[in-house]
DSSP file (Angstrom, degrees, kcal/mol; ACC not computed):
  #  RESIDUE AA STRUCTURE BP1 BP2  ACC     N-H-->O    O-->H-N    N-H-->O    O-->H-N    TCO  KAPPA ALPHA  PHI   PSI    X-CA   Y-CA   Z-CA
    1    1 A X              0   0    0      0, 0.0     2,-0.1     0, 0.0     0, 0.0   0.000 360.0 360.0 360.0 129.1  -42.5  -38.0  -15.5
    2    2 A X     >  -     0   0    0      1,-0.1     4,-2.0     4,-0.0     3,-0.3  -0.406 360.0 -97.1 -96.3 176.8  -38.8  -37.4  -15.1
    3    3 A X  H  > S+     0   0    0      1,-0.2     4,-2.3     2,-0.2     5,-0.2   0.787 121.5  57.6 -66.8 -28.0  -36.4  -38.7  -12.5
    4    4 A X  H  > S+     0   0    0      2,-0.2     4,-2.0     1,-0.2    -1,-0.2   0.895 107.9  47.2 -68.1 -38.3  -36.6  -35.5  -10.4
    5    5 A X  H  > S+     0   0    0     -3,-0.3     4,-2.6     2,-0.2    -2,-0.2   0.909 111.9  49.8 -68.5 -41.2  -40.4  -36.0  -10.1
    6    6 A X  H  X S+     0   0    0     -4,-2.0     4,-2.8     1,-0.2     5,-0.2   0.928 111.6  49.1 -61.7 -45.3  -40.0  -39.7   -9.2
    7    7 A X  H  X S+     0   0    0     -4,-2.3     4,-2.3     1,-0.2    -1,-0.2   0.900 111.6  49.1 -62.0 -40.7  -37.4  -38.8   -6.5
    8    8 A X  H  X S+     0   0    0     -4,-2.0     4,-2.1     2,-0.2    -1,-0.2   0.899 111.3  49.8 -65.3 -40.7  -39.7  -36.1   -5.1
    9    9 A X  H  X S+     0   0    0     -4,-2.6     4,-2.4     2,-0.2    -2,-0.2   0.925 111.5  48.4 -63.4 -44.3  -42.7  -38.6   -5.0
   10   10 A X  H  X S+     0   0    0     -4,-2.8     4,-2.9     1,-0.2    -2,-0.2   0.892 110.4  51.9 -62.0 -39.8  -40.5  -41.2   -3.2
   11   11 A X  H  X S+     0   0    0     -4,-2.3     4,-2.3     2,-0.2    -1,-0.2   0.891 110.2  48.8 -64.3 -38.6  -39.4  -38.6   -0.7
   12   12 A X  H  X S+     0   0    0     -4,-2.1     4,-2.2     2,-0.2    -2,-0.2   0.911 113.7  45.8 -66.8 -42.8  -43.0  -37.6    0.0
   13   13 A X  H  X S+     0   0    0     -4,-2.4     4,-1.4     2,-0.2     7,-0.2   0.921 112.1  51.8 -65.7 -43.3  -44.0  -41.2    0.5
   14   14 A X  H  <>S+     0   0    0     -4,-2.9     5,-3.1     1,-0.2     6,-0.4   0.915 111.5  47.0 -59.6 -43.6  -41.0  -41.9    2.6
   15   15 A X  H ><5S+     0   0    0     -4,-2.3     3,-0.9     1,-0.2    -1,-0.2   0.891 112.5  49.2 -65.7 -40.1  -41.8  -38.9    4.8
   16   16 A X  H 3<5S+     0   0    0     -4,-2.2    -1,-0.2     1,-0.2    -2,-0.2   0.676 111.7  49.1 -77.2 -15.9  -45.5  -39.8    5.2
   17   17 A X  T ><5S-     0   0    0     -4,-1.4     3,-1.2    -3,-0.3    -1,-0.2  -0.078 120.2 -97.7-114.4  32.7  -44.7  -43.5    6.1
   18   18 A X  T < 5S-     0   0    0     -3,-0.9    -3,-0.2     1,-0.3    -2,-0.1   0.825  87.6 -41.8  61.3  34.0  -42.2  -42.9    8.8
   19   19 A X  T 3 <S+     0   0    0     -5,-3.1     2,-0.4     1,-0.3    -1,-0.3   0.414 103.9 127.0  97.7  -2.4  -39.1  -43.4    6.6
   20   20 A X    <   -     0   0    0     -3,-1.2    -1,-0.3    -6,-0.4    -3,-0.2  -0.758  50.6-138.7 -92.1 134.0  -40.3  -46.5    4.6
   21   21 A X     >  -     0   0    0     -2,-0.4     4,-2.3     1,-0.1     5,-0.2  -0.412  24.5-109.1 -83.0 164.8  -40.1  -46.2    0.8
   22   22 A X  H  > S+     0   0    0      1,-0.2     4,-2.4     2,-0.2     5,-0.2   0.884 120.2  52.8 -59.9 -40.2  -42.8  -47.5   -1.5
   23   23 A X  H  > S+     0   0    0      2,-0.2     4,-2.3     1,-0.2    -1,-0.2   0.901 108.7  49.3 -64.7 -40.2  -40.5  -50.3   -2.6
   24   24 A X  H  > S+     0   0    0      2,-0.2     4,-2.5     1,-0.2    -2,-0.2   0.914 111.0  49.7 -65.7 -42.5  -39.9  -51.4    1.0
   25   25 A X  H  X S+     0   0    0     -4,-2.3     4,-2.5     1,-0.2    -2,-0.2   0.927 111.4  49.2 -61.1 -44.8  -43.6  -51.4    1.7
   26   26 A X  H  X S+     0   0    0     -4,-2.4     4,-2.4     1,-0.2    -2,-0.2   0.901 111.2  49.9 -62.1 -41.2  -44.3  -53.5   -1.4
   27   27 A X  H  X S+     0   0    0     -4,-2.3     4,-2.3     2,-0.2    -2,-0.2   0.915 111.2  48.4 -64.6 -42.9  -41.6  -55.9   -0.4
   28   28 A X  H  X S+     0   0    0     -4,-2.5     4,-2.6     2,-0.2    -2,-0.2   0.922 112.0  49.3 -63.5 -44.3  -42.9  -56.3    3.1
   29   29 A X  H  X S+     0   0    0     -4,-2.5     4,-2.4     1,-0.2    -2,-0.2   0.912 111.0  50.4 -61.4 -42.9  -46.5  -56.9    1.8
   30   30 A X  H  X S+     0   0    0     -4,-2.4     4,-2.2     2,-0.2    -1,-0.2   0.900 111.5  47.8 -63.1 -41.3  -45.2  -59.5   -0.6
   31   31 A X  H  X S+     0   0    0     -4,-2.3     4,-2.8     2,-0.2     5,-0.2   0.930 111.5  50.0 -65.5 -45.2  -43.3  -61.3    2.1
   32   32 A X  H  X S+     0   0    0     -4,-2.6     4,-2.5     1,-0.2    -2,-0.2   0.912 112.5  47.5 -60.5 -43.1  -46.3  -61.3    4.5
   33   33 A X  H  X S+     0   0    0     -4,-2.4     4,-2.1     2,-0.2    -1,-0.2   0.895 112.3  49.5 -65.3 -40.0  -48.6  -62.6    1.7
   34   34 A X  H  X S+     0   0    0     -4,-2.2     4,-2.0     2,-0.2    -2,-0.2   0.931 113.0  45.7 -65.4 -45.7  -46.1  -65.4    0.8
   35   35 A X  H  X S+     0   0    0     -4,-2.8     4,-2.5     1,-0.2    -2,-0.2   0.914 112.0  52.8 -63.6 -42.5  -45.7  -66.5    4.4
   36   36 A X  H  X S+     0   0    0     -4,-2.5     4,-2.3    -5,-0.2    -1,-0.2   0.885 108.0  51.2 -60.1 -39.5  -49.5  -66.4    4.9
   37   37 A X  H  X S+     0   0    0     -4,-2.1     4,-2.1     2,-0.2    -1,-0.2   0.902 110.0  48.5 -64.9 -41.8  -50.0  -68.6    1.9
   38   38 A X  H  X S+     0   0    0     -4,-2.0     4,-2.4     2,-0.2    -2,-0.2   0.920 112.2  49.2 -64.3 -43.7  -47.5  -71.2    3.1
   39   39 A X  H  X S+     0   0    0     -4,-2.5     4,-2.4     1,-0.2    -2,-0.2   0.906 110.6  50.7 -62.4 -42.1  -49.1  -71.2    6.6
   40   40 A X  H  X S+     0   0    0     -4,-2.3     4,-2.1     2,-0.2    -1,-0.2   0.904 111.2  47.8 -63.7 -41.8  -52.6  -71.6    5.0
   41   41 A X  H  X S+     0   0    0     -4,-2.1     4,-1.9     2,-0.2     6,-0.3   0.917 112.3  49.2 -65.7 -43.0  -51.4  -74.6    2.9
   42   42 A X  H  X>S+     0   0    0     -4,-2.4     5,-1.6     1,-0.2     4,-1.1   0.899 111.7  49.2 -63.9 -39.6  -49.7  -76.3    5.8
   43   43 A X  H  <5S+     0   0    0     -4,-2.4     3,-0.3     1,-0.2    -1,-0.2   0.900 112.5  47.9 -65.4 -40.3  -52.8  -75.8    8.0
   44   44 A X  H  <5S+     0   0    0     -4,-2.1    -1,-0.2     1,-0.2    -2,-0.2   0.818 119.8  37.3 -71.3 -30.5  -55.0  -77.3    5.2
   45   45 A X  H  <5S-     0   0    0     -4,-1.9    -1,-0.2    -5,-0.2    -2,-0.2   0.451 114.5-106.9-102.7  -1.0  -52.8  -80.3    4.6
   46   46 A X  T ><5 -     0   0    0     -4,-1.1     3,-0.9    -3,-0.3    -3,-0.2   0.539  50.3-115.3  87.6   5.8  -51.7  -81.0    8.2
   47   47 A X  T 3 < -     0   0    0     -5,-1.6    -4,-0.0    -6,-0.3    -8,-0.0  -0.277  49.7 -57.7  66.6-148.7  -48.2  -79.7    7.6
   48   48 A X  T 3  S+     0   0    0      0, 0.0     2,-0.8     0, 0.0    -1,-0.2  -0.180  82.0 140.2-125.6  37.6  -45.2  -82.0    7.8
   49   49 A X    X   -     0   0    0     -3,-0.9     3,-1.2     1,-0.2     0, 0.0  -0.753  31.1-171.6 -91.7 105.7  -45.7  -83.2   11.4
   50   50 A X  T 3  S+     0   0    0     -2,-0.8    -1,-0.2     1,-0.2    -3,-0.0   0.614  80.2  68.4 -72.3  -9.9  -44.9  -87.0   11.6
   51   51 A X  T 3  S+     0   0    0     79,-0.1    80,-3.2     2,-0.1     2,-0.5   0.638  81.3  85.0 -83.6 -14.5  -46.3  -87.1   15.2
   52   52 A X  S <  S-     0   0    0     -3,-1.2    80,-0.1    78,-0.3    78,-0.1  -0.765  83.7-122.2 -91.1 128.5  -49.9  -86.5   14.2
   53   53 A X        -     0   0    0     -2,-0.5    76,-0.2     1,-0.1     2,-0.2  -0.324  22.8-112.6 -69.1 149.8  -51.7  -89.7   13.2
   54   54 A X        -     0   0    0     75,-0.1    73,-2.4    74,-0.0    74,-1.0  -0.512  36.9-156.8 -74.7 149.8  -53.3  -90.0    9.8
   55   55 A X  E     +A  126   0A   0     71,-0.3     2,-0.3    72,-0.2    71,-0.2  -0.932  17.4 179.8-132.5 154.4  -57.1  -90.2    9.8
   56   56 A X  E     -A  125   0A   0     69,-2.9    69,-2.8    -2,-0.3     2,-0.2  -0.976  38.0 -96.7-145.6 154.2  -59.9  -91.4    7.5
   57   57 A X        -     0   0    0     -2,-0.3     2,-0.4    67,-0.2    67,-0.2  -0.515  32.3-139.5 -73.8 137.6  -63.7  -91.4    7.9
   58   58 A X        +     0   0    0     65,-0.3    65,-0.1    -2,-0.2     3,-0.1  -0.789  22.7 175.5 -94.5 141.6  -65.3  -94.6    9.3
   59   59 A X        +     0   0    0     -2,-0.4     2,-0.4     1,-0.1    -1,-0.1   0.664  53.1  64.1-119.8 -23.0  -68.5  -95.6    7.6
   60   60 A X    >   -     0   0    0      1,-0.1     3,-1.9     0, 0.0     4,-0.2  -0.894  65.8-140.1-115.6 134.4  -69.7  -98.9    9.0
   61   61 A X  G >  S+     0   0    0     -2,-0.4     3,-1.6     1,-0.3    -1,-0.1   0.807 104.2  63.9 -57.6 -30.3  -70.8  -99.7   12.6
   62   62 A X  G 3  S+     0   0    0      1,-0.3    -1,-0.3    -3,-0.0     0, 0.0   0.704  93.7  63.1 -67.3 -18.5  -69.0 -103.0   12.4
   63   63 A X  G <  S+     0   0    0     -3,-1.9     2,-0.5    34,-0.1    35,-0.4   0.443  76.0 113.3 -85.2  -0.3  -65.7 -101.1   12.0
   64   64 A X    <   +     0   0    0     -3,-1.6    35,-0.2     1,-0.2     3,-0.1  -0.617  31.5 167.8 -83.0 123.6  -66.0  -99.4   15.5
   65   65 A X  S    S+     0   0    0     33,-2.1     2,-0.4    -2,-0.5    34,-0.2   0.726  72.8  34.4-102.3 -30.4  -63.3 -100.6   17.9
   66   66 A X  E    S-b   99   0A   0     32,-2.0    34,-3.0     2,-0.0     2,-0.5  -0.970  72.2-175.6-132.2 114.3  -63.7  -98.0   20.7
   67   67 A X  E     +b  100   0A   0     -2,-0.4     2,-0.4    32,-0.2    34,-0.2  -0.947   3.7 176.7-121.6 124.2  -67.3  -96.8   21.3
   68   68 A X  E     -b  101   0A   0     32,-2.6    34,-2.7    -2,-0.5     2,-0.5  -0.978  12.5-159.0-130.9 141.0  -68.2  -94.0   23.8
   69   69 A X  E     -b  102   0A   0     -2,-0.4     2,-0.9    32,-0.2    34,-0.2  -0.978   7.6-157.2-120.4 125.2  -71.5  -92.4   24.7
   70   70 A X  E     -b  103   0A   0     32,-3.4    34,-2.8    -2,-0.5    35,-0.5  -0.887  32.2-141.8 -95.1 104.6  -71.9  -89.0   26.3
   71   71 A X    >   -     0   0    0     -2,-0.9     3,-1.6    33,-0.2    34,-0.1  -0.206  22.3 -87.2 -72.4 158.8  -75.4  -89.4   27.8
   72   72 A X  T 3  S+     0   0    0      1,-0.2    33,-0.2    33,-0.2    -1,-0.1  -0.335 115.3  31.6 -55.8 140.6  -78.0  -86.8   28.1
   73   73 A X  T 3> S+     0   0    0     31,-0.1     4,-2.2    -3,-0.1    -1,-0.2   0.416  78.8 122.3  89.6  -1.1  -77.6  -84.7   31.2
   74   74 A X  H <> S+     0   0    0     -3,-1.6     4,-2.3     1,-0.2     5,-0.2   0.924  74.0  50.5 -61.2 -45.3  -73.8  -85.0   31.4
   75   75 A X  H  > S+     0   0    0      1,-0.2     4,-2.5     2,-0.2    -1,-0.2   0.902 110.8  49.0 -59.9 -41.7  -73.2  -81.3   31.3
   76   76 A X  H  > S+     0   0    0      2,-0.2     4,-1.8     1,-0.2    -1,-0.2   0.886 109.7  52.4 -65.2 -38.9  -75.7  -80.8   34.1
   77   77 A X  H  <>S+     0   0    0     -4,-2.2     5,-2.4     2,-0.2    -2,-0.2   0.890 109.9  48.6 -64.2 -39.1  -74.0  -83.5   36.2
   78   78 A X  H ><5S+     0   0    0     -4,-2.3     3,-1.9     1,-0.2    -2,-0.2   0.930 109.4  52.6 -64.6 -45.2  -70.7  -81.8   35.7
   79   79 A X  H 3<5S+     0   0    0     -4,-2.5    -2,-0.2     1,-0.3    -1,-0.2   0.839 105.1  55.9 -58.3 -33.9  -72.2  -78.4   36.7
   80   80 A X  T 3<5S-     0   0    0     -4,-1.8    -1,-0.3    -5,-0.1    -2,-0.2   0.444 124.3-104.6 -79.9  -0.2  -73.5  -80.1   39.9
   81   81 A X  T < 5 +     0   0    0     -3,-1.9    -3,-0.2     1,-0.3     2,-0.1   0.531  67.1 152.9  92.7   6.3  -69.9  -81.2   40.7
   82   82 A X      < -     0   0    0     -5,-2.4     2,-0.5    -6,-0.2    -1,-0.3  -0.464  49.3-117.5 -71.4 141.2  -70.2  -84.9   39.8
   83   83 A X        -     0   0    0     -2,-0.1     2,-0.5     2,-0.0    -1,-0.1  -0.694  33.8-163.7 -79.8 123.6  -67.0  -86.5   38.8
   84   84 A X        +     0   0    0     -2,-0.5    56,-0.5    53,-0.1     2,-0.1  -0.941  22.7 166.9-116.1 127.5  -67.3  -87.7   35.2
   85   85 A X  B     +D  139   0B   0     -2,-0.5    54,-0.2    54,-0.3     4,-0.1  -0.612  17.3 147.6-135.9  74.4  -65.0  -90.2   33.5
   86   86 A X  S    S+     0   0    0     52,-2.4     2,-0.3    -2,-0.1   -17,-0.2   0.878  73.5  28.5 -77.9 -38.9  -66.8  -91.2   30.2
   87   87 A X  S    S-     0   0    0     51,-1.0     2,-0.1    -3,-0.1     4,-0.0  -0.806  95.4-101.0-113.5 159.4  -63.5  -91.8   28.3
   88   88 A X        -     0   0    0     -2,-0.3    57,-0.1     1,-0.1     3,-0.1  -0.390  28.1-119.4 -72.0 159.9  -60.1  -92.8   29.8
   89   89 A X  S    S+     0   0    0      1,-0.2    56,-2.3    55,-0.1     2,-0.4   0.804 103.6  27.6 -67.9 -28.1  -57.5  -90.1   30.3
   90   90 A X  E     -e  145   0C   0     54,-0.2     2,-0.4    43,-0.0    -1,-0.2  -0.998  69.4-172.6-137.4 132.6  -55.3  -92.0   27.8
   91   91 A X  E     -e  146   0C   0     54,-2.7    56,-2.9    -2,-0.4     2,-0.5  -0.992   8.3-158.0-126.9 127.7  -56.4  -94.3   25.0
   92   92 A X  E     +e  147   0C   0     -2,-0.4     2,-0.3    54,-0.2    56,-0.2  -0.924  19.2 176.3-106.0 124.6  -54.0  -96.4   22.9
   93   93 A X  E     -e  148   0C   0     54,-3.4    56,-3.1    -2,-0.5     2,-0.4  -0.827  24.9-124.3-122.3 161.9  -55.3  -97.5   19.5
   94   94 A X  E >   -e  149   0C   0     -2,-0.3     3,-2.6    54,-0.2    32,-0.3  -0.830  41.1 -88.9-105.4 145.6  -53.7  -99.4   16.7
   95   95 A X  T 3  S+     0   0    0     54,-2.6    32,-0.2    -2,-0.4     3,-0.1  -0.265 117.9  32.3 -49.4 132.9  -53.5  -98.0   13.1
   96   96 A X  T 3  S+     0   0    0     30,-3.8    -1,-0.3     1,-0.4     2,-0.1   0.177  93.0 119.9  99.6 -15.4  -56.7  -99.1   11.3
   97   97 A X    <   -     0   0    0     -3,-2.6    29,-2.1    29,-0.2    -1,-0.4  -0.439  51.9-141.3 -82.7 159.4  -58.9  -98.9   14.4
   98   98 A X  E     - C   0 125A   0    -35,-0.4   -33,-2.1    27,-0.2   -32,-2.0  -0.948   6.8-157.4-124.4 139.4  -61.9  -96.6   14.7
   99   99 A X  E     -bC  66 124A   0     25,-2.5    25,-2.3    -2,-0.4     2,-0.4  -0.910   7.3-167.0-110.3 142.5  -63.2  -94.6   17.6
  100  100 A X  E     -bC  67 123A   0    -34,-3.0   -32,-2.6    -2,-0.4     2,-0.5  -0.999   4.7-175.2-128.6 133.1  -66.8  -93.4   17.8
  101  101 A X  E     -bC  68 122A   0     21,-2.5    21,-2.8    -2,-0.4     2,-0.5  -0.981   6.4-166.4-126.1 117.6  -68.1  -90.8   20.3
  102  102 A X  E     -bC  69 121A   0    -34,-2.7   -32,-3.4    -2,-0.5     2,-0.7  -0.905   6.1-156.3-105.2 128.3  -71.8  -90.2   20.4
  103  103 A X  E     +b   70   0A   0     17,-3.0    16,-1.4    -2,-0.5    17,-0.2  -0.872  23.1 165.4-109.2 101.3  -73.0  -87.0   22.2
  104  104 A X        +     0   0    0    -34,-2.8   -33,-0.2    -2,-0.7    -1,-0.1   0.368  48.1 107.5 -91.0   3.5  -76.6  -87.3   23.5
  105  105 A X  S    S-     0   0    0    -35,-0.5    14,-0.7   -33,-0.2   -33,-0.2  -0.288  79.7-120.8 -77.1 166.2  -76.1  -84.3   25.8
  106  106 A X  S    S+     0   0    0     12,-0.2     2,-0.3    13,-0.1    12,-0.2   0.336  94.3  54.3 -90.7   7.6  -77.6  -80.9   25.1
  107  107 A X  S    S-     0   0    0     10,-0.1    12,-0.2     9,-0.1    -2,-0.2  -0.959  89.5-102.9-135.9 157.8  -74.2  -79.2   25.0
  108  108 A X        -     0   0    0     -2,-0.3     2,-0.4    10,-0.1     9,-0.2  -0.403  32.5-154.8 -76.8 154.8  -71.0  -79.8   23.1
  109  109 A X  E     -G  116   0D   0      7,-2.2     7,-2.9    -2,-0.1     2,-0.4  -0.978  10.0-134.2-133.8 146.6  -68.0  -81.6   24.6
  110  110 A X  E     -G  115   0D   0     -2,-0.4    27,-2.6     5,-0.2    28,-0.6  -0.845  17.8-178.7 -99.3 131.8  -64.3  -81.5   23.9
  111  111 A X  E >   -GH 114 136D   0      3,-2.9     3,-2.1    -2,-0.4     2,-0.3  -0.839  63.9 -64.2-130.4  92.7  -62.4  -84.8   23.8
  112  112 A X  T 3  S-     0   0    0     23,-2.1    23,-0.3    -2,-0.4    21,-0.1  -0.511 120.3 -12.2  64.5-122.7  -58.7  -84.0   23.1
  113  113 A X  T 3  S+     0   0    0     -2,-0.3     2,-0.3    21,-0.2    -1,-0.3   0.503 123.2  90.3 -86.4  -4.2  -58.5  -82.4   19.7
  114  114 A X  E <   -G  111   0D   0     -3,-2.1    -3,-2.9     2,-0.0     2,-0.5  -0.686  57.5-160.3 -97.3 145.9  -62.1  -83.3   18.9
  115  115 A X  E     -G  110   0D   0     -2,-0.3     2,-0.6    -5,-0.2    -5,-0.2  -0.996   5.1-166.5-120.1 126.7  -65.3  -81.4   19.5
  116  116 A X  E     -G  109   0D   0     -7,-2.9    -7,-2.2    -2,-0.5     3,-0.1  -0.938  15.7-146.5-116.4 109.2  -68.5  -83.3   19.5
  117  117 A X    >   -     0   0    0     -2,-0.6     3,-2.2    -9,-0.2   -14,-0.2  -0.129  38.3 -69.5 -69.5 167.0  -71.5  -81.0   19.3
  118  118 A X  T 3  S+     0   0    0      1,-0.3    -1,-0.2   -12,-0.2   -12,-0.2  -0.363 122.6   5.9 -59.4 130.2  -74.9  -81.7   21.0
  119  119 A X  T 3  S+     0   0    0    -16,-1.4    -1,-0.3   -14,-0.7     2,-0.2   0.558 107.2 124.2  74.5   7.7  -76.6  -84.6   19.3
  120  120 A X    <   -     0   0    0     -3,-2.2   -17,-3.0   -17,-0.2     2,-0.4  -0.537  49.8-145.6-100.4 166.5  -73.6  -85.2   17.1
  121  121 A X  E     - C   0 102A   0    -19,-0.2     2,-0.5    -2,-0.2   -19,-0.2  -0.996   5.4-156.5-130.7 135.8  -71.5  -88.3   16.5
  122  122 A X  E     + C   0 101A   0    -21,-2.8   -21,-2.5    -2,-0.4     2,-0.4  -0.952  11.7 179.1-111.7 130.7  -67.8  -88.4   15.8
  123  123 A X  E     + C   0 100A   0     -2,-0.5     2,-0.4   -23,-0.2   -65,-0.3  -1.000   6.3 172.9-128.1 131.0  -66.2  -91.4   13.9
  124  124 A X  E     - C   0  99A   0    -25,-2.3   -25,-2.5    -2,-0.4     2,-0.4  -0.974  16.1-164.9-143.9 125.9  -62.5  -91.4   13.2
  125  125 A X  E     -AC  56  98A   0    -69,-2.8   -69,-2.9    -2,-0.4     2,-0.5  -0.911  21.2-137.2-106.2 136.4  -60.3  -94.2   11.8
  126  126 A X  E     +A   55   0A   0    -29,-2.1   -30,-3.8    -2,-0.4   -71,-0.3  -0.825  21.9 178.9-103.0 130.0  -56.6  -93.8   12.2
  127  127 A X        +     0   0    0    -73,-2.4     2,-0.3    -2,-0.5   -72,-0.2   0.429  67.3  30.1-108.9  -3.0  -54.3  -94.5    9.2
  128  128 A X  S    S-     0   0    0    -74,-1.0    -1,-0.1   -34,-0.0   -32,-0.1  -0.989  85.9 -97.0-153.1 152.5  -50.9  -93.7   10.7
  129  129 A X        +     0   0    0     -2,-0.3     2,-0.3   -76,-0.2    20,-0.2  -0.291  62.9 105.3 -69.6 158.0  -49.2  -93.7   14.1
  130  130 A X  E     -F  148   0C   0     18,-2.2    18,-3.3   -77,-0.1     2,-0.4  -0.956  57.3 -90.5 159.9-171.6  -49.0  -90.6   16.2
  131  131 A X  E     -F  147   0C   0    -80,-3.2     2,-0.4    -2,-0.3    16,-0.2  -0.997  22.5-174.3-138.1 137.6  -50.4  -88.8   19.2
  132  132 A X  E     +F  146   0C   0     14,-2.6    14,-3.5    -2,-0.4     2,-0.3  -0.993  16.3 168.4-126.1 135.8  -53.2  -86.3   19.8
  133  133 A X  E     +F  145   0C   0     -2,-0.4     2,-0.3    12,-0.2    12,-0.2  -0.990   9.8 118.4-147.5 156.2  -53.8  -84.6   23.1
  134  134 A X  E     -F  144   0C   0     10,-1.9    10,-2.6    -2,-0.3   -22,-0.2  -0.980  58.8 -30.9 174.0-169.6  -55.9  -81.8   24.5
  135  135 A X  E     -F  143   0C   0    -23,-0.3   -23,-2.1    -2,-0.3     2,-0.4  -0.275  46.2-159.5 -68.0 153.2  -58.6  -80.8   27.0
  136  136 A X  B >   -H  111   0D   0      6,-2.0     3,-0.7   -25,-0.2   -25,-0.2  -0.960  14.3-169.5-139.6 119.4  -61.4  -83.2   27.8
  137  137 A X  T 3  S+     0   0    0    -27,-2.6   -26,-0.1    -2,-0.4    -1,-0.1   0.555  88.1  54.9 -83.3  -7.6  -64.7  -82.1   29.3
  138  138 A X  T 3  S+     0   0    0    -28,-0.6   -52,-2.4   -53,-0.0   -51,-1.0   0.011  95.8  71.8-118.2  28.3  -65.8  -85.6   30.0
  139  139 A X  B X  S-D   85   0B   0     -3,-0.7     3,-1.8   -54,-0.2   -54,-0.3  -0.994  78.0-130.3-139.0 139.4  -62.9  -86.8   32.1
  140  140 A X  T 3  S+     0   0    0    -56,-0.5   -55,-0.1    -2,-0.3    -1,-0.1   0.745 107.1  59.0 -61.5 -25.0  -62.1  -85.7   35.6
  141  141 A X  T 3  S-     0   0    0      2,-0.2    -1,-0.3     1,-0.1     3,-0.1   0.719 102.4-132.3 -74.5 -19.8  -58.5  -85.0   34.8
  142  142 A X  S <  S+     0   0    0     -3,-1.8    -6,-2.0     1,-0.3     2,-0.3   0.518  74.4  93.8  80.0   4.6  -59.6  -82.5   32.2
  143  143 A X  E     - F   0 135C   0     -8,-0.3     2,-0.4   -32,-0.0    -1,-0.3  -0.921  51.8-167.5-131.3 154.1  -57.2  -84.0   29.6
  144  144 A X  E     - F   0 134C   0    -10,-2.6   -10,-1.9    -2,-0.3     2,-0.5  -0.980   2.8-170.5-142.2 129.0  -57.3  -86.7   26.9
  145  145 A X  E     -eF  90 133C   0    -56,-2.3   -54,-2.7    -2,-0.4     2,-0.6  -0.982   3.4-166.7-120.4 127.6  -54.3  -88.3   25.2
  146  146 A X  E     -eF  91 132C   0    -14,-3.5   -14,-2.6    -2,-0.5     2,-0.5  -0.962   4.8-170.6-115.6 117.5  -54.9  -90.5   22.1
  147  147 A X  E     -eF  92 131C   0    -56,-2.9   -54,-3.4    -2,-0.6     2,-0.6  -0.932   4.8-163.3-109.2 127.9  -51.9  -92.6   21.1
  148  148 A X  E     -eF  93 130C   0    -18,-3.3   -18,-2.2    -2,-0.5     2,-0.3  -0.952  12.9-168.3-111.3 122.0  -52.1  -94.5   17.8
  149  149 A X  E     -e   94   0C   0    -56,-3.1   -54,-2.6    -2,-0.6    -2,-0.0  -0.738  29.9 -90.3-110.6 157.4  -49.4  -97.2   17.4
  150  150 A X              0   0    0     -2,-0.3    -1,-0.1   -56,-0.2   -22,-0.0  -0.299 360.0 360.0 -63.5 147.2  -48.3  -99.2   14.4
  151  151 A X              0   0    0    -57,-0.1    -1,-0.1   -22,-0.0   -57,-0.1   0.465 360.0 360.0 -71.2 360.0  -50.2 -102.5   13.8
């Protein structure tokens, strides 16, 4: 293939792609893939956000510092208009403490950044200070803020 044929091929590609050359398309694809890879790694590792507390799995019942039970029928009580405050709107914990949320209800509930499915239990020990907040289906305010402070 000579340079006239390559130029003709590039012109055909440029015309068919609204003015973008093959090299430009390849560069854009490479950039998108590179950015996507960085975003995926940051999502998997928690990024570089010093405001989010470190977490570790809790294994022993004796290690539980904050224990909450979402009883069976909670979702139905909410549907009936009952005011539900199973957890506080704001909870302050110290690094090293553990929270447990047991959901005996037949539906899942959101507690800040956590989702506890029906019949499930969440245990979380915090290893670094920070703050987590989000919606809460088991508090009348609809919000839950968890602050983890240094020991």
